[in-house]
N, CA, C and O of each residue as an XYZ file, in Angstrom:
356
protein
N     -63.136      7.886    -43.595
C     -62.782      7.448    -42.272
C     -63.598      8.260    -41.281
O     -63.730      9.478    -41.410
N     -64.132      7.582    -40.311
C     -64.997      8.261    -39.340
C     -64.147      8.964    -38.298
O     -62.947      8.724    -38.162
N     -64.802      9.821    -37.590
C     -64.143     10.594    -36.522
C     -63.613      9.665    -35.435
O     -62.548      9.912    -34.867
N     -64.338      8.623    -35.151
C     -63.929      7.667    -34.101
C     -62.669      6.902    -34.534
O     -61.777      6.668    -33.719
N     -62.597      6.518    -35.793
C     -61.412      5.818    -36.297
C     -60.184      6.730    -36.264
O     -59.085      6.311    -35.901
N     -60.405      7.994    -36.655
C     -59.313      8.949    -36.646
C     -58.808      9.171    -35.220
O     -57.598      9.220    -34.997
N     -59.696      9.303    -34.278
C     -59.329      9.479    -32.872
C     -58.608      8.245    -32.367
O     -57.630      8.359    -31.628
N     -59.069      7.087    -32.747
C     -58.441      5.836    -32.341
C     -57.020      5.743    -32.898
O     -56.105      5.324    -32.189
N     -56.831      6.123    -34.140
C     -55.506      6.098    -34.749
C     -54.564      7.104    -34.071
O     -53.383      6.819    -33.869
N     -55.096      8.276    -33.724
C     -54.276      9.271    -33.037
C     -53.861      8.778    -31.651
O     -52.739      9.011    -31.201
N     -54.783      8.097    -30.993
C     -54.495      7.540    -29.667
C     -53.416      6.462    -29.781
O     -52.500      6.410    -28.960
N     -53.523      5.611    -30.786
C     -52.515      4.568    -31.006
C     -51.162      5.204    -31.323
O     -50.139      4.762    -30.801
N     -51.143      6.230    -32.165
C     -49.899      6.918    -32.516
C     -49.297      7.584    -31.282
O     -48.081      7.553    -31.094
N     -50.124      8.176    -30.454
C     -49.652      8.818    -29.229
C     -49.018      7.783    -28.304
O     -47.931      8.007    -27.772
N     -49.688      6.663    -28.112
C     -49.140      5.602    -27.253
C     -47.857      5.013    -27.846
O     -46.915      4.710    -27.115
N     -47.824      4.855    -29.144
C     -46.623      4.329    -29.801
C     -45.446      5.296    -29.587
O     -44.324      4.867    -29.317
N     -45.711      6.587    -29.707
C     -44.678      7.595    -29.452
C     -44.223      7.538    -27.997
O     -43.028      7.614    -27.712
N     -45.157      7.407    -27.097
C     -44.837      7.331    -25.674
C     -43.962      6.106    -25.375
O     -42.977      6.204    -24.644
N     -44.332      4.955    -25.948
C     -43.557      3.733    -25.744
C     -42.156      3.886    -26.348
O     -41.166      3.471    -25.745
N     -42.081      4.479    -27.531
C     -40.776      4.682    -28.177
C     -39.893      5.592    -27.325
O     -38.701      5.327    -27.170
N     -40.462      6.653    -26.775
C     -39.703      7.556    -25.915
C     -39.238      6.832    -24.661
O     -38.092      6.993    -24.241
N     -40.121      6.032    -24.055
C     -39.749      5.277    -22.849
C     -38.626      4.281    -23.145
O     -37.690      4.135    -22.359
N     -38.731      3.606    -24.276
C     -37.678      2.655    -24.663
C     -36.360      3.400    -24.881
O     -35.305      2.931    -24.455
N     -36.417      4.547    -25.539
C     -35.216      5.344    -25.761
C     -34.578      5.794    -24.453
O     -33.360      5.711    -24.294
N     -35.384      6.264    -23.528
C     -34.866      6.697    -22.219
C     -34.281      5.507    -21.469
O     -33.209      5.604    -20.873
N     -34.993      4.381    -21.502
C     -34.488      3.172    -20.835
C     -33.158      2.721    -21.413
O     -32.255      2.331    -20.673
N     -33.034      2.773    -22.734
C     -31.783      2.393    -23.398
C     -30.649      3.326    -22.982
O     -29.533      2.875    -22.726
N     -30.936      4.618    -22.916
C     -29.915      5.585    -22.495
C     -29.471      5.312    -21.056
O     -28.280      5.374    -20.752
N     -30.413      5.013    -20.182
C     -30.067      4.739    -18.789
C     -29.215      3.474    -18.660
O     -28.271      3.428    -17.870
N     -29.556      2.459    -19.436
C     -28.770      1.214    -19.415
C     -27.358      1.483    -19.914
O     -26.396      0.993    -19.324
N     -27.214      2.252    -20.990
C     -25.887      2.572    -21.511
C     -25.078      3.388    -20.511
O     -23.874      3.177    -20.365
N     -25.730      4.315    -19.825
C     -25.043      5.105    -18.802
C     -24.576      4.210    -17.656
O     -23.482      4.400    -17.124
N     -25.391      3.251    -17.282
C     -25.013      2.303    -16.232
C     -23.824      1.457    -16.638
O     -22.928      1.205    -15.833
N     -23.817      1.024    -17.878
C     -22.690      0.226    -18.380
C     -21.406      1.063    -18.387
O     -20.343      0.576    -18.003
N     -21.509      2.311    -18.819
C     -20.325      3.179    -18.829
C     -19.817      3.413    -17.413
O     -18.611      3.405    -17.165
N     -20.751      3.624    -16.486
C     -20.330      3.816    -15.092
C     -19.598      2.583    -14.573
O     -18.577      2.696    -13.895
N     -20.126      1.411    -14.896
C     -19.474      0.168    -14.460
C     -18.092      0.043    -15.093
O     -17.147     -0.383    -14.428
N     -17.962      0.406    -16.356
C     -16.663      0.354    -17.022
C     -15.694      1.350    -16.388
O     -14.516      1.046    -16.200
N     -16.196      2.538    -16.061
C     -15.338      3.543    -15.417
C     -14.849      3.057    -14.055
O     -13.677      3.220    -13.716
N     -15.745      2.464    -13.282
C     -15.359      1.944    -11.972
C     -14.305      0.859    -12.131
O     -13.317      0.832    -11.397
N     -14.513     -0.023    -13.077
C     -13.548     -1.094    -13.336
C     -12.203     -0.521    -13.769
O     -11.158     -0.972    -13.301
N     -12.222      0.453    -14.644
C     -10.984      1.074    -15.114
C     -10.260      1.784    -13.974
O      -9.037      1.695    -13.869
N     -10.996      2.481    -13.130
C     -10.381      3.165    -11.988
C      -9.714      2.152    -11.064
O      -8.602      2.389    -10.591
N     -10.370      1.036    -10.805
C      -9.785     -0.008     -9.956
C      -8.517     -0.575    -10.591
O      -7.525     -0.803     -9.898
N      -8.543     -0.800    -11.892
C      -7.374     -1.330    -12.576
C      -6.213     -0.330    -12.548
O      -5.058     -0.719    -12.379
N      -6.527      0.955    -12.715
C      -5.478      1.981    -12.674
C      -4.879      2.063    -11.276
O      -3.666      2.218    -11.133
N      -5.707      1.963    -10.249
C      -5.190      1.965     -8.870
C      -4.272      0.769     -8.643
O      -3.199      0.911     -8.059
N      -4.690     -0.410     -9.103
C      -3.872     -1.611     -8.950
C      -2.557     -1.447     -9.705
O      -1.497     -1.807     -9.192
N      -2.621     -0.911    -10.906
C      -1.411     -0.676    -11.687
C      -0.490      0.314    -10.977
O       0.727      0.127    -10.964
N      -1.056      1.360    -10.391
C      -0.261      2.318     -9.625
C       0.427      1.659     -8.452
O       1.586      1.953     -8.159
N      -0.278      0.770     -7.781
C       0.301      0.036     -6.657
C       1.459     -0.841     -7.127
O       2.506     -0.893     -6.481
N       1.271     -1.523     -8.242
C       2.326     -2.389     -8.789
C       3.548     -1.559     -9.163
O       4.677     -1.938     -8.852
N       3.327     -0.428     -9.830
C       4.441      0.431    -10.239
C       5.190      0.938     -9.007
O       6.420      0.986     -9.001
N       4.457      1.310     -7.979
C       5.080      1.784     -6.746
C       5.951      0.695     -6.122
O       7.082      0.956     -5.712
N       5.425     -0.509     -6.054
C       6.193     -1.622     -5.487
C       7.426     -1.933     -6.335
O       8.491     -2.231     -5.795
N       7.287     -1.866     -7.648
C       8.436     -2.101     -8.526
C       9.505     -1.028     -8.334
O      10.699     -1.326     -8.324
N       9.073      0.206     -8.184
C      10.034      1.294     -7.968
C      10.777      1.096     -6.651
O      11.991      1.289     -6.585
N      10.053      0.713     -5.610
C      10.691      0.457     -4.315
C      11.689     -0.695     -4.421
O      12.785     -0.625     -3.865
N      11.313     -1.742     -5.127
C      12.218     -2.888     -5.306
C      13.464     -2.475     -6.083
O      14.572     -2.903     -5.761
N      13.279     -1.640     -7.106
C      14.417     -1.174     -7.895
C      15.372     -0.347     -7.034
O      16.590     -0.481     -7.148
N      14.822      0.500     -6.180
C      15.657      1.301     -5.286
C      16.413      0.381     -4.335
O      17.605      0.575     -4.097
N      15.729     -0.613     -3.797
C      16.378     -1.549     -2.875
C      17.504     -2.304     -3.583
O      18.581     -2.479     -3.013
N      17.268     -2.751     -4.817
C      18.309     -3.455     -5.566
C      19.485     -2.533     -5.878
O      20.642     -2.952     -5.822
N      19.189     -1.293     -6.202
C      20.248     -0.331     -6.494
C      21.110     -0.109     -5.264
O      22.337     -0.082     -5.351
N      20.456      0.050     -4.111
C      21.217      0.233     -2.876
C      22.062     -1.002     -2.586
O      23.219     -0.892     -2.181
N      21.479     -2.170     -2.793
C      22.208     -3.416     -2.572
C      23.397     -3.501     -3.516
O      24.488     -3.901     -3.109
N      23.189     -3.125     -4.782
C      24.287     -3.130     -5.755
C      25.384     -2.167     -5.327
O      26.567     -2.495     -5.426
N      25.011     -0.989     -4.855
C      26.008     -0.016     -4.418
C      26.775     -0.536     -3.211
O      27.993     -0.381     -3.122
N      26.053     -1.153     -2.288
C      26.714     -1.704     -1.106
C      27.671     -2.826     -1.506
O      28.788     -2.918     -0.997
N      27.220     -3.667     -2.415
C      28.067     -4.767     -2.881
C      29.304     -4.214     -3.590
O      30.420     -4.687     -3.374
N      29.093     -3.213     -4.433
C      30.211     -2.602     -5.146
C      31.196     -1.970     -4.161
O      32.410     -2.086     -4.331
N      30.678     -1.313     -3.149
C      31.540     -0.707     -2.134
C      32.347     -1.773     -1.387
O      33.542     -1.597     -1.150
N      31.706     -2.857     -1.024
C      32.405     -3.946     -0.333
C      33.477     -4.568     -1.222
O      34.572     -4.885     -0.757
N      33.153     -4.741     -2.510
C      34.141     -5.292     -3.438
C      35.347     -4.367     -3.560
O      36.483     -4.838     -3.618
N      35.114     -3.055     -3.600
C      36.228     -2.113     -3.648
C      37.092     -2.220     -2.391
O      38.320     -2.202     -2.463
N      36.428     -2.333     -1.243
C      37.171     -2.482      0.017
C      38.011     -3.755      0.004
O      39.180     -3.740      0.388
N      37.403     -4.861     -0.443
C      38.140     -6.125     -0.505
C      39.296     -6.040     -1.494
O      40.380     -6.561     -1.234
N      39.064     -5.389     -2.619
C      40.120     -5.225     -3.607
C      41.280     -4.414     -3.028
O      42.446     -4.744     -3.246
N      40.958     -3.368     -2.302
C      42.009     -2.549     -1.676
C      42.788     -3.372     -0.657
O      44.011     -3.266     -0.575
N      42.093     -4.178      0.106
C      42.770     -5.026      1.096
C      43.676     -6.042      0.404
O      44.795     -6.289      0.854
N      43.189     -6.631     -0.695
C      43.999     -7.596     -1.436
C      45.242     -6.925     -2.014
O      46.331     -7.500     -1.992
N      45.081     -5.729     -2.519
C      46.224     -5.005     -3.066
C      47.269     -4.755     -1.979
O      48.470     -4.887     -2.215
N      46.795     -4.393     -0.788
C      47.731     -4.191      0.318
C      48.470     -5.485      0.669
O      49.664     -5.472      0.968
N      47.741     -6.595      0.626
C      48.364     -7.878      0.953
C      49.345     -8.312     -0.145
O      50.349     -8.963      0.145
N      49.066     -7.962     -1.371
C      49.907     -8.394     -2.479
C      51.149     -7.519     -2.638
O      52.099     -7.932     -3.303
N      51.169     -6.356     -2.063
C      52.355     -5.509     -2.175
C      53.541     -6.206     -1.484
O      53.428     -6.775     -0.399
N      54.612     -6.127     -2.143
C      55.787     -6.749     -1.523
C      56.190     -5.999     -0.256
O      56.122     -4.772     -0.184
N      56.594     -6.745      0.695
C      57.026     -6.171      1.962
C      58.433     -5.629      1.766
O      59.295     -6.350      1.261
N      58.689     -4.412      2.137
C      59.995     -3.786      1.954
C      60.730     -3.666      3.239
O      61.852     -3.159      3.264
C-alpha cells in the first residue's frame, strides 16, 4: 500500500470518527430535549392535579360544614318536636 493510500484511509477514518462523534452528540441533545419536554409536561400535570386536590378538599370541607349545620338544625327541630309532644300538665 502506498503512502498516499494510507494517508487517504487515515483521512477517511478521521472523518468517519468525526461524523460518529457528531451523531452521538446530536443524539444526546435530542434525548435531553425530549426529557426536558417530558419534565415540563409532568410538572404541568402535577400542578393541575394539585389544583384538583385543593378544590376537592375545599368541597369536602364545605360539605362537612353543611352536614354539621343540617345535623344541628335537625337536633333543634327534634328538640322542638319533643317539647310539643310532651303532655301539658
